[in-house]
N, C-alpha and C positions, 0 to 999 in steps of 0.2 A: 777403343775398343769398337771394332768394324762387326758390325750383323750383316750378314750375309743372307740370300734366301733359302739357301740350306737351312742355315739354322732357326731363321723364322718359320720355316716349313713344318720343320723338326719340333719346334716348339707349339704351335697349332696343336700339331698331331697326339704330343702329347697330351696337352691341354684337352684335347678332346678325349683322349680316351681315359684320363683320371676321371672326365664329369660324366662320361658314359658308365666308367663302372660305379661310380656313388648312383647315378640314377637308375642304375639296374637293380641294384643293392635294394633302394627306394621300394622300386615297381613288385619286388621279389615278396617283401614284408607287405605290402597290399594284394598280391595273390596268395599269400599265406594266409592274410585276413580272410580270405573270399570262400577258402575251403569248405566243404560243407561237413559240419559237426553230425554228431551221431542221432541229433535230431530230427534230419531230412530226409525225404526217401532217396533211394536209391537208383529210384528210376518215375517219372510221370508219364502215364498212356492220357490220349485225349481220343475222342470218337471212337470206342470200343465196339468191336463187335467180332467176340471170339464164341468159337464153337468149339467144343469138347465131343470126343468120339473113342467110341470102345469097339474095337473091330469093325472099323468102317463107317459102324452106325452110328448119327447124331443123337446123343442122350440130352446136352445142354448147351443152350445159346445164352450168351451174356451179355447185354448191351448198357455202355455206358457213357456219359461225356466226358468224363474224369476219373482216372485213377492211381492213387499214389500209392506204390510198392515199397512200405518199410521192412521188408523182408529180411535186410540187413541187421537190421537189432536183436537183441537177445531174447526176446520176445515178440517172432515175427508176425506181421500182418500186413494185410491189403485194403485200404480207403478209399471209399469211393464218394465224394462229399457232393455231386452232382446229381445223385441218383443213380437207381441201376434197376435192371428190367431183365428177368430170369426166367427160361423156360426150360422146361425138363420133358423129355420123352421118355415114356416105359417103352417096352420091346414091342407092343402093337403100335407104338407112336401115338399113344394119346398122350394130350399135352395139358402141362400143368403149368401156371405163372404167377411169381411176384414180381411186385412191383414196389420200391421202395424211394422216398427223397434222398435218403443216406444208408449208405452200408458200410460194415466196416465184416472181414474174415479173420480170422485169428487162425494162424494155421496149424502153431503148435496143439490146438485144444480142438480145430473142427469147429469152432462155435462161430456163428453169422449172427451178426446184432444189426437187425433192419428197424430203420426209425423214420417217422415220417409218415403220414398218409402210406401205408405199409395195407396192401389189398395182395391176397391170397386167392385163385382161383384154380380149382381141380378140374379134371375134365369132366366128371361129373357136374360142372357147375356149382358146387358149394363153393361157396364164398366168403371170406377171411376179411372183415377190413378191422384194423387197430394203430396205435398209434407206435407202437412199438413190438418187436416180434423177434423173439429169438429162435433158432434152428440149427441144432445138435446134428450134423451131418454124418456122424458115426454110428450114433445112435438111430438115427432117420424120425427125429422126435421134433415137435414143435412146440413152443410156449411163450406165455407173456402174465407179468401182473397187473398188465395195464386193461383200460376198458376196451372192450371188443364186441363187436358185432357179427357172427354168422349165419348168413343162409344159407340151409343145407338144401339140395336138389328137389327132396321131396316135399319144400314149403315149410320145414319147421325153421322156426329162427328162433336165435338164443343171442340175448344181448348179457352181458354179465362182465365181471371184473376179475380178470385170472384164469387160466386154464392152460391143459397141455395137450396133446394128442400126437397120434402118427401122423404121418404125410396125408393119408389117403381119409382121416378123422374117422376112420373105424373105430377106434380104441380114443375116446374122445372125454375127458375129464372138465369138467368147469368148477371153479371154486365159489362164485355167486353168481347167480344167472337169474332172468327173469325171460320168460320167453314163450313159443308157442310150437309144442310138438304135436306131430303127426302120430299117430299110432293106429296100425291097420289092424281091423279084426278079423279072426281067422274064424269062417264059420264051419262047425263040426258035421 
């Protein structure tokens, strides 16, 4: 049996093709193993500086170092594991701010869960400090069952555990508290 260069080259080509075919199958299995499961975010955002507008007017800004977008799940949400700073502006451009070490926004319910050194400051200088605060966007309501401190613009101070209020703190209910209340007397 005489081997010619043509038979040797065709044998090498066939052996290479078979090797590549099997190696591609191995790579395909590894690629399939790396596919994202339903538990992983569909997107990751870094160094966010978002502006929300309504009719050309900025109504809110959101800043965060990182956002994980899980809106691909059956119960969609967005998570801010490295904290968040949100500023809200009313029609007169009065600014309210909220800062927290961690936040999660549940799209289906409109509920925002803020955790870790939560600080809310209203445009009239009312300041809330708590370890956790829930914000119901649809109702315009904030609440917590955790310890909190509220310093009102008029000098009143409220320290307690658990409260709920509208966003302007005009309809405020505290469950247990100790504090200083400022009461203005009106002369007749």
